C-alpha positions in Angstrom: -106.2 -26.6 21.0 -104.7 -29.8 22.5 -105.9 -33.1 21.1 -107.6 -34.2 24.3 -109.5 -31.0 24.6 -110.7 -31.3 21.0 -111.9 -34.9 21.7 -113.7 -33.8 24.9 -115.4 -31.0 22.9 -116.4 -33.3 20.1 -117.8 -35.9 22.6 -119.7 -33.2 24.5 -121.2 -31.9 21.2 -122.2 -35.4 20.0 -123.9 -36.0 23.3 -125.9 -32.8 22.9 -126.8 -33.7 19.3 -128.0 -37.1 20.3 -130.1 -35.7 23.1 -131.6 -33.1 20.8 -132.4 -35.8 18.2 -133.9 -38.0 20.9 -136.2 -35.1 21.9 -137.1 -33.7 18.5 -136.7 -36.6 16.0 -136.5 -39.9 17.8 -137.0 -41.8 14.5 -133.7 -40.3 13.2 -131.6 -41.3 16.3 -131.0 -45.0 15.2 -129.8 -43.7 11.8 -127.6 -41.2 13.5 -126.1 -43.8 15.8 -125.4 -46.1 12.8 -123.7 -43.2 11.0 -121.6 -42.4 14.0 -120.6 -46.1 14.4 -119.5 -46.1 10.8 -117.8 -42.8 11.0 -116.0 -43.6 14.3 -115.1 -47.1 13.3 -111.3 -46.5 13.3 -111.5 -43.9 10.5 -109.4 -40.9 10.9 -109.3 -37.7 8.9 -105.8 -36.5 7.9 -104.8 -33.0 9.0 -103.9 -32.2 5.4 -106.9 -31.7 3.1 -107.0 -33.3 -0.3 -108.0 -31.1 -3.1 -109.4 -32.2 -6.4 -110.4 -30.5 -9.6 -113.9 -31.6 -10.6 -116.0 -30.8 -13.6 -118.4 -27.9 -13.1 -121.4 -30.2 -13.9 -120.4 -32.5 -11.0 -120.2 -29.6 -8.6 -123.6 -28.3 -9.7 -125.1 -31.7 -9.3 -123.6 -31.9 -5.8 -125.0 -28.5 -5.0 -128.5 -29.5 -6.2 -128.3 -32.7 -4.2 -127.2 -30.8 -1.1 -130.3 -28.5 -1.4 -132.6 -31.5 -2.0 -131.3 -33.5 1.0 -131.3 -30.4 3.2 -135.0 -29.9 2.4 -136.1 -33.5 2.9 -133.9 -34.4 5.9 -132.8 -37.8 4.6 -129.3 -37.2 5.9 -130.2 -35.1 8.9 -127.6 -36.9 11.0 -124.9 -35.1 9.0 -126.2 -31.7 10.2 -126.3 -29.1 7.5 -126.0 -30.8 4.1 -123.4 -29.1 2.0 -121.8 -29.7 -1.4 -118.7 -31.0 0.4 -120.9 -33.5 2.4 -122.5 -34.7 -0.8 -119.1 -35.2 -2.5 -117.8 -37.1 0.6 -120.9 -39.4 0.5 -120.6 -39.9 -3.3 -116.9 -40.7 -2.9 -117.6 -43.1 -0.1 -120.3 -44.9 -2.0 -118.3 -45.0 -5.2 -115.3 -46.5 -3.4 -117.6 -49.2 -1.9 -118.9 -50.0 -5.4 -115.4 -50.2 -6.8 -114.1 -52.3 -4.0 -117.0 -54.7 -4.3 -116.2 -55.0 -8.0 -112.6 -55.6 -7.3 -113.4 -58.4 -4.8 -115.8 -59.9 -7.4 -113.1 -59.8 -10.1 -110.6 -61.4 -7.8 -113.0 -64.1 -6.8 -113.9 -64.7 -10.5 -110.1 -65.1 -11.2 -109.7 -67.6 -8.4 -112.8 -69.5 -9.5 -111.4 -69.6 -13.1 -114.3 -67.7 -14.7 
């Protein structure tokens, strides 16, 4: 499918999802909008997937978390919560923590601590 057709289809589906959220769960719409703003903030997904071998315990934890969040709806803006979604969220949050630590370490070095 040509890129512009994919973009149009994605845009149309996002509009439908926003409308559905506005009708059925208006309290979730601001969170969904914030998520979309973060997601679409210049971030692109590569065409080539990245594969990783992870310990079975991590995968089981991700599966349990996916089931939990699917039931309680905390991350309803993501649609169906899957193990892959949980792992992406965990990776994103972990990278933020590590990057904040790196920045703090750099600042401590500059300050001479």
